[in-house]
C-alpha positions as a Markdown table, in Angstrom:
| # | Residue | x | y | z |
|---|---|---|---|---|
| 1 | Met | 21.1 | 102.8 | 54.1 |
| 2 | Tyr | 17.7 | 103.8 | 53.2 |
| 3 | Asn | 16.7 | 106.9 | 51.2 |
| 4 | Pro | 13.1 | 107.9 | 51.0 |
| 5 | Asp | 13.6 | 108.9 | 47.0 |
| 6 | Thr | 14.4 | 105.3 | 46.2 |
| 7 | Glu | 11.7 | 103.2 | 44.9 |
| 8 | Leu | 11.4 | 99.7 | 43.1 |
| 9 | Leu | 11.1 | 101.1 | 39.5 |
| 10 | Phe | 11.2 | 104.4 | 38.2 |
| 11 | Pro | 8.6 | 106.6 | 40.0 |
| 12 | Ser | 6.2 | 108.4 | 37.8 |
| 13 | Arg | 6.3 | 111.5 | 40.2 |
| 14 | Ile | 9.9 | 112.4 | 38.8 |
| 15 | Ile | 8.6 | 112.7 | 35.2 |
| 16 | Thr | 8.0 | 116.7 | 35.5 |
| 17 | Ser | 11.6 | 117.3 | 36.8 |
| 18 | Leu | 13.1 | 115.8 | 33.8 |
| 19 | Arg | 11.8 | 119.1 | 31.9 |
| 20 | Gly | 14.3 | 121.5 | 30.8 |
| 21 | Met | 17.2 | 119.0 | 31.0 |
| 22 | Arg | 17.7 | 118.4 | 27.0 |
| 23 | Gly | 15.9 | 120.6 | 24.1 |
| 24 | Gln | 12.7 | 122.0 | 23.1 |
| 25 | Glu | 11.6 | 118.6 | 21.7 |
| 26 | Trp | 12.4 | 116.7 | 25.0 |
| 27 | Ser | 10.5 | 119.5 | 27.0 |
| 28 | Glu | 7.5 | 119.0 | 24.7 |
| 29 | Leu | 7.2 | 115.2 | 25.2 |
| 30 | Ile | 7.6 | 116.0 | 29.2 |
| 31 | Asp | 4.7 | 118.2 | 29.1 |
| 32 | Gln | 2.8 | 115.5 | 26.7 |
| 33 | Val | 3.4 | 112.7 | 29.0 |
| 34 | Gly | 2.5 | 115.0 | 32.1 |
| 35 | Cys | -0.8 | 115.4 | 31.2 |
| 36 | Leu | -1.8 | 111.7 | 30.4 |
| 37 | Asp | -3.8 | 109.3 | 32.4 |
| 38 | Thr | -1.6 | 106.8 | 34.2 |
| 39 | Lys | -3.3 | 104.1 | 32.6 |
| 40 | Ser | -2.4 | 105.6 | 29.0 |
| 41 | Thr | -0.4 | 103.6 | 26.7 |
| 42 | Gly | 1.9 | 106.6 | 26.6 |
| 43 | Tyr | 2.3 | 107.2 | 30.0 |
| 44 | Ile | 3.4 | 103.7 | 30.5 |
| 45 | Ala | 5.6 | 103.6 | 27.9 |
| 46 | Phe | 7.5 | 106.5 | 29.0 |
| 47 | Val | 8.0 | 105.0 | 32.9 |
| 48 | Leu | 9.0 | 101.6 | 30.8 |
| 49 | Met | 11.7 | 103.8 | 28.8 |
| 50 | Met | 13.0 | 105.2 | 31.7 |
| 51 | Val | 13.2 | 101.9 | 33.6 |
| 52 | Arg | 15.2 | 100.8 | 30.7 |
| 53 | Leu | 17.6 | 103.8 | 30.3 |
| 54 | Ser | 18.1 | 104.1 | 33.9 |
| 55 | Gly | 18.8 | 100.6 | 34.6 |
| 56 | Cys | 16.0 | 100.4 | 37.2 |
| 57 | Val | 15.4 | 96.5 | 37.1 |
| 58 | Pro | 18.8 | 95.4 | 38.6 |
| 59 | Cys | 19.2 | 98.5 | 40.9 |
| 60 | Asn | 19.2 | 97.2 | 44.4 |
| 61 | Ala | 19.3 | 99.0 | 48.2 |
| 62 | Asp | 22.9 | 98.6 | 48.5 |
| 63 | Ser | 23.6 | 100.3 | 45.1 |
| 64 | Phe | 25.3 | 103.4 | 44.7 |
| 65 | Arg | 22.6 | 104.5 | 42.2 |
| 66 | Ala | 19.6 | 103.7 | 45.2 |
| 67 | Met | 21.7 | 105.4 | 48.2 |
| 68 | Arg | 21.3 | 108.5 | 45.8 |
| 69 | Gly | 17.9 | 108.4 | 44.9 |
| 70 | Cys | 15.8 | 107.7 | 41.8 |
| 71 | Thr | 15.4 | 111.5 | 41.0 |
| 72 | Gln | 19.5 | 111.9 | 40.9 |
| 73 | Cys | 19.7 | 108.8 | 38.9 |
| 74 | Ala | 17.1 | 110.0 | 36.5 |
| 75 | His | 18.4 | 113.1 | 35.8 |
| 76 | Gln | 22.1 | 111.8 | 35.9 |
| 77 | Thr | 20.5 | 109.2 | 33.2 |
| 78 | Ile | 18.7 | 112.1 | 31.2 |
| 79 | Arg | 21.9 | 114.3 | 30.8 |
| 80 | Arg | 24.4 | 111.3 | 30.1 |
| 81 | Thr | 22.0 | 109.8 | 27.3 |
| 82 | Arg | 23.7 | 110.2 | 23.9 |
| 83 | Gly | 21.9 | 111.1 | 20.8 |
| 84 | Thr | 19.3 | 113.8 | 20.1 |
| 85 | Asp | 16.2 | 114.7 | 21.5 |
| 86 | Met | 14.4 | 112.9 | 18.5 |
| 87 | Asp | 16.6 | 109.9 | 19.0 |
| 88 | Leu | 14.8 | 109.6 | 22.4 |
| 89 | Ile | 11.6 | 110.1 | 21.1 |
| 90 | Asp | 11.7 | 107.4 | 18.6 |
| 91 | Gln | 12.6 | 105.3 | 21.5 |
| 92 | Tyr | 9.6 | 106.5 | 23.3 |
| 93 | Gln | 7.5 | 105.6 | 20.4 |
| 94 | Gln | 9.0 | 102.3 | 19.7 |
| 95 | Ile | 8.1 | 101.5 | 23.3 |
| 96 | Gln | 4.9 | 102.9 | 23.0 |
| 97 | Asn | 4.1 | 100.7 | 19.9 |
| 98 | Glu | 5.4 | 97.6 | 22.1 |
| 99 | Val | 3.3 | 98.6 | 25.1 |
| 100 | Gly | 0.3 | 98.9 | 22.8 |
| 101 | Val | 0.7 | 95.2 | 21.1 |
| 102 | Tyr | 1.3 | 94.0 | 24.7 |
| 103 | Leu | -1.8 | 95.4 | 26.2 |
| 104 | Gly | -4.0 | 94.4 | 22.9 |
| 105 | Pro | -6.8 | 96.4 | 21.3 |
| 106 | Glu | -9.3 | 96.1 | 24.3 |
| 107 | Asp | -7.0 | 97.4 | 27.1 |
| 108 | Lys | -5.6 | 100.7 | 24.9 |
| 109 | Lys | -6.2 | 104.0 | 26.5 |
| 110 | Glu | -5.8 | 107.0 | 24.6 |
| 111 | Ser | -2.0 | 107.9 | 24.4 |
């Protein structure tokens, strides 16, 4: 079964649809990330965070999550994520640091 909303990894087109799913801090993070260049460490870190939270790597075309589509999977992931908005923001910042270290100083873009 093919779902046109299913991609290999978390699609960045979904980011703005995650706004308003949690508290004010989460919405502010979504607004901030939505304004970033796709090559910035902040943008890449957010996509990586969602890949890890949603379990995109082991997902395959025959899985229930893939049949529902990436948008529904991401929304469910954010709804079910335990912890506060600040916990998610802290996780985002840690991943942003990881991405910065991985890219090195010459490849870093404004975050």
